[in-house]
Structure formats: C-alpha cells, structure tokens
C-alpha positions, -999 to 999 in steps of 0.1 A, spaced: 0 0 0 28 24 8 45 19 -26 12 23 -44 4 55 -26 38 70 -33 34 63 -70 -2 72 -73 -6 104 -52 17 126 -73 9 109 -106 -29 111 -103 -27 147 -90 -6 156 -120 -32 141 -143 -59 162 -126 -38 193 -130 -32 186 -167 -68 177 -175 -87 203 -153 -62 231 -152 -76 244 -119 -70 280 -108 -55 268 -75 -29 246 -91 -2 255 -66 -21 247 -34 -33 214 -49 2 204 -59 15 215 -24 -12 194 -7 -3 164 -29 33 167 -20 25 170 17 3 139 15 32 120 -1 54 133 28 30 119 53 32 85 36 70 87 36 71 95 73 47 66 80 70 43 61 100 56 80 83 51 114 73 16 105 106 5 90 123 -21 112 153 -29 89 162 -52 61 146 -53 26 109 -45 24 91 -57 -8 57 -41 -13 48 -57 -46 63 -86 -66 42 -91 -97 47 -108 -130 48 -83 -159 68 -94 -190 88 -124 -178 102 -131 -213 120 -97 -211 131 -101 -175 106 -74 -165 88 -78 -132 71 -51 -111 91 -55 -80 91 -24 -57 103 -20 -22 133 -6 -4 162 -12 20 176 15 43 194 34 15 164 32 -8 141 44 20 165 73 26 162 83 -10 124 81 -8 125 102 24 148 127 6 123 130 -23 93 132 0 109 159 22 122 183 -5 93 183 -29 69 203 -7 97 230 -4 103 228 -42 66 234 -49 64 259 -21 92 279 -37 68 287 -65 47 310 -43 56 345 -51 71 334 -85 52 344 -116 48 313 -138 28 310 -170 4 280 -171 9 270 -134 -13 239 -137 9 223 -163 41 235 -146 32 219 -113 19 188 -130 53 183 -145 69 187 -110 45 160 -97 51 136 -126 89 140 -118 82 131 -81 62 100 -91 89 87 -114 116 94 -87 96 73 -62 96 46 -89 133 48 -93 141 46 -56 117 17 -50 124 -4 -81 140 -38 -74 142 -48 -111 168 -34 -134 145 -28 -163 119 -12 -140 146 10 -126 156 20 -162 120 28 -171 117 51 -141 151 66 -147 143 75 -183 107 87 -175 122 114 -152 138 129 -183 104 137 -200 89 162 -175 123 178 -169 127 182 -207 94 202 -209 101 222 -178 134 234 -193 121 238 -228 89 257 -220 98 276 -188 136 280 -191 155 312 -196 177 326 -224 191 300 -247 167 273 -234 163 254 -267 200 247 -273 207 241 -236 177 218 -232 187 198 -262 223 194 -249 209 182 -216 185 158 -234 213 144 -256 237 139 -227 211 121 -206 197 100 -234 232 89 -245 240 78 -209 206 61 -207 212 41 -239 246 29 -225 228 18 -193 201 0 -213 229 -18 -233 245 -29 -200 212 -41 -186 203 -61 -217 237 -77 -217 232 -87 -181 199 -103 -189 214 -123 -217 240 -137 -193 215 -150 -168 181 -166 -169 163 -135 -180 155 -124 -145 162 -87 -142 158 -85 -104 188 -70 -87 193 -100 -64 195 -123 -94 219 -99 -113 242 -97 -83 247 -135 -84 259 -137 -120 296 -138 -111 308 -123 -145 344 -128 -156 367 -101 -143 377 -89 -179 340 -86 -187 333 -65 -156 361 -41 -166 344 -29 -198 308 -35 -185 315 -11 -156 315 19 -180 283 7 -198 265 8 -164 283 37 -148 283 62 -177 246 72 -172 252 79 -136 285 98 -142 265 121 -165 236 124 -142 257 134 -111 277 148 -130 314 143 -126 343 156 -147 345 153 -177 308 146 -182 297 178 -165 295 204 -193 257 202 -196 253 211 -159 262 248 -152 242 262 -182 212 240 -175 211 249 -138 214 286 -147 188 286 -175 162 264 -157 134 280 -138 141 282 -100 120 251 -91 135 231 -120 170 239 -108 160 227 -73 147 194 -87 179 189 -108 203 197 -79 184 183 -49 170 150 -63 177 141 -99 215 139 -94 210 116 -64 198 90 -89 234 87 -100 246 78 -65 218 54 -59 223 38 -93 259 31 -85 249 15 -53 221 -7 -69 235 -15 -103 273 -11 -103 288 -21 -69 270 -55 -65 271 -66 -102 306 -56 -114 327 -54 -83 359 -64 -102 352 -35 -126 348 -11 -96 381 -23 -81 398 -18 -115 384 17 -121 377 32 -87 409 52 -83 403 67 -118 368 76 -109 379 91 -75 406 112 -93 381 124 -119 355 133 -93 380 152 -72 393 171 -103 357 182 -109 352 191 -72 383 213 -71 375 227 -106 339 235 -96 351 253 -64 376 274 -83 351 284 -110 324 291 -84 347 317 -68 352 334 -102 315 338 -108 297 372 -108 263 357 -110 247 344 -78 228 315 -95 258 304 -116 279 304 -84 255 281 -66 254 258 -97 292 254 -98 293 249 -60 268 220 -65 293 205 -90 320 207 -64 299 191 -37 288 162 -60 324 155 -69 333 148 -33 301 127 -28 311 105 -58 347 102 -45 334 92 -11 311 66 -26 340 51 -46 362 49 -15 342 17 -12 343 13 25 318 19 53 328 54 60 329 66 24 296 50 13 277 60 45 291 96 43 282 99 6 245 90 11 243 110 43 258 140 24 233 134 -4 205 142 21 224 172 35 231 184 0 194 182 -10 185 204 19 213 228 11 204 231 -26 168 240 -20 178 265 7 205 282 -14 184 284 -45 155 298 -25 179 325 -12 189 332 -48 152 336 -58 145 357 -27 174 381 -35 164 382 -72 128 390 -63 140 420 -44 168 432 -66 155 421 -100 189 405 -109 213 378 -98 243 399 -107 265 400 -76 280 433 -87 246 450 -83 242 438 -47 257 447 -13 244 461 19 212 442 19 214 435 56 204 471 63 169 469 48 166 431 51 182 420 84 160 390 89 168 377 54 205 383 62 202 362 94 185 333 75 211 334 48 238 333 74 223 301 89 222 285 55 259 296 50 268 278 82 256 245 68 272 253 34 307 256 48 302 224 70 308 239 104 306 214 133 270 206 145 256 210 110 244 182 88 271 188 61 299 184 87 288 149 95 286 138 59 319 154 49 338 141 79 327 105 70 336 109 34 371 123 42 376 94 67 366 69 39 390 85 14 418 85 40 415 47 42 422 46 4 449 72 2 458 102 24 465 124 -6 430 118 -20 415 128 13 437 159 14 425 170 -21 389 164 -10 395 185 20 407 214 -1 371 217 -14 360 226 21 385 255 21 374 266 -14 338 263 -4 343 285 27 361 311 6 335 315 -21 304 311 1 316 337 27 327 360 -1 293 357 -17 276 365 16 298 395 20 290 407 -16 253 402 -11 246 413 25 275 433 39 290 467 32 272 500 34 234 498 35 219 494 1 207 526 -15 172 511 -20 160 513 16 125 501 5 136 466 -1 114 443 19 127 420 46 120 383 50 83 378 55 61 349 67 66 329 35 104 331 37 104 320 74 79 291 67 103 280 39 137 284 54 133 278 91 123 241 88 152 235 64 177 252 87 163 234 117 167 201 99 204 208 92 210 217 128 191 188 144 207 162 121 241 178 126 238 173 164 219 140 162 226 121 129 215 88 143 181 85 125 199 87 91 230 67 99 208 39 114 192 36 79 225 34 62 244 10 85 228 -24 77 227 -21 39 262 -7 37 276 -35 59 256 -61 39 270 -48 6 306 -48 18 304 -82 34 289 -97 2 318 -83 -17 343 -93 9 354 -57 12 367 -44 46 
C-alpha cells in the first residue's frame, strides 16, 4: 500500500492538473506533496530494517521485466529525501510568476512520481523505465519555462542524458542475456561475471550515472542547465535528480561488477576530485549568484562521488548522508537566490551589497544557510563530509587531502558571496522588503533540519548502516 500511494498520489494529482487546469494549481500540488510526505514518514516510522518488498508481480517475464518495488535502508533514505524536499520545491513557486501554473506543477509532480519509482524499483528494467521517465517532465520544464538559450541548452541536456541512458540499457540487456532473463537486482548480483567482462561493462553501467551526477569530464551540460532552468526546475535537478546517480551506482554497479569497480575506482575518484576542485575554483570566479551556486553544486557532487567510490563503510555512508544534506542545502541556497532576485531584479553580484540594512532577517536566515554550506561542526554537512574524508583517508591520504581542499574553497566563495550580497554600506534602496512569513515558513524548517541532524545524525545513519555492511560483506570488502 505504501509503494502504491507514493506512486499514485503525485501521478494522479498531476493528471488532474493537466486535465482540469484548476486556478488553484499550486495549493493542490502542495497538498499532494504534503500527502506524499505523510506516507513517507509513516513508512520511516514503520521500518524495522532489512529489505521491504511491497509488490512482486509478473509483468513481461520473457523480457526479464517484473514489477518489484520496495526498499532497504538506503532506498528508504532516497524516498525520504524525495518526500521531504518536494513540498519545499513546490512551495518555492509561491511569489514566482509562472505561465500555465497547472501544467508547470503537474510536471513537477510527474517527476516526483517517477523518482519514487526509481528509488523503489528492485528490477533493473523497471529501474531503467523510471530513470528515463524522469527525463520527460524535466525536458518540458526546461524547454517551456527555461530562460535565455533554453532550446540549445535543453537539447544538450537531453542528448547527454539520453546517451547515458542508452549505455545503461545496453548494459542491462547484456546482463539479462548472461543470466536466466530475471532482471531482479538480487539475481543480477549473483551472475559472477568474468573479471575482464566486468572491466568494460563497468562503463556501460556507470556512464549514465556519471552524466547524471555529473562528474568531470561529463559535466559540461550542468552549469548552463542549472542557470537557465526555472528556479524550481533547478531545485529538482540539484536536490533530487543527481541523487539517482549515487543510488544507481549502489544498486547496479557495486554489486554486479565489483571487479570493474576495483579496477576503475581510483580513476573515478581522481576524476571526481578534479571536478570538485575545478567547480570550487570556477564558483569563486562567478559574478552571477545563480551560476555560483550551480558550480558549487558541481564541487559538492564530486566529493560525494569520490566518497562513494572509496568503497568502504565510512565513504559510502558519508556519501549518502551527504546526499540528504546536499538536497536540503540546494533548495535552501536556490531559494535565497530567488528571494534576492525577487527584491533586486537581478542575480548579478556586482549590483548587490548592503542588503542586511533593509533586510536584516533575510541576512540572518542566509547566514544560517551559509553555516551549513561551509560544513561547520554541529551542522548536517559536517557529518557527511567528515565521514567521506575518513573513507578517502583509508584509500589514500593524498586523495583525502585534495577532497579537504574543497572545504576550504567552499568556505572562501560562500563567505565571499555572503559579503558581496549582504554586507557593506546599507543598500541605496531602503524600500527593499525584509524576509516575511513565507520566507520563514520555507527556510526555518530547512535550517532546523540541518542543525538537528548535525547534532543527532543517528536517524539517518541507522538507515545506512545495515545495507552498507551487507553490501561490503557480500563483496568481501573491509
């Protein structure tokens, strides 16, 4: 029942919005996302560990396609992440002028439904179907509501993602031909493919996730897409869609081609850290607030990917813990970008400065978001990054050192951005409005989440511990 509700609530609401086009599309979409969140919290409260399968139904057995949905601790964490951030993503639309709000919010809800399918699928082909379906609503969100240059940028995003998806499909079909046609993840993990096959098959499976994250050198679609996308579209891309890359590595790559992972993992870590350092340096050089946040996301994702491929308990747990922290951070930062743009009419940092005078409450909220962004102790980001650095240290001290430099870079460009936006002489436009009720209702719960989970990370780490240990023990990795 839980899986059915998570799939049907956003999907059916989206159909209603498309068909009826009600005037109150945003409130309807927000209520739908809150209903999904209630189901997610119910699932979390009732979860007692292990793998939970909600449905295991025959579909097209000849193709290895079964409708198997459920979750372990990591899958549930991704479901929780999706359920938590979507009310805030939809809520960010309040105060934003959007043409055709019914269709716009319907596309957001379709995306949420397909994400729930991805994170609950226990069959490789079903996972692939959900993975590709998320591309459709995002394509139309970018193409119809994007900014300058949206056609060319959207097509580049589509081609990159489609190419990676085709490589993933090839890898899955190859796996089905090597087994008994059963596409369930448990069956695929038992194939015991030859090591030389795993070495090349690794890239067929991993390429789609490398693009989705993205990591260097598969990242060129990301900054322009994040900048051009409507605010809520950027939140979906940064907060949730890229997490499909991390989850896909955990479900499809690690257990199926462990020899390929062992062969390529140092290469992937190096590429990810190159992208992380590069993203931090480029972020510091940006004069546009939204572009700066986009490049900072590239930097954070590089470290998460590196931590994941550390392939030990610290690294994997830290990567998924940081995935949750990063989702909260992304929606917070991009909301701040939207709030500042709403008041200033621009995202040009050169036109800002001194906003703390007319908007002291907004400045205080922004500062609390910054505290999490630079991973100070007792924030959620500190926990995730400490675990990832510890995991990389077990692989190589120098890799951990280069990952650590991204913290320094992040502190530099985030604090410098805060200075450019909020500090200095009071802004000449003293009529700029301060943070209101809507801003507090949006940012205070997100800030509270980062602080509570920074002090008490147990609820998330408890979800991660058992599946991570099970994965590593099944691979004889210590």
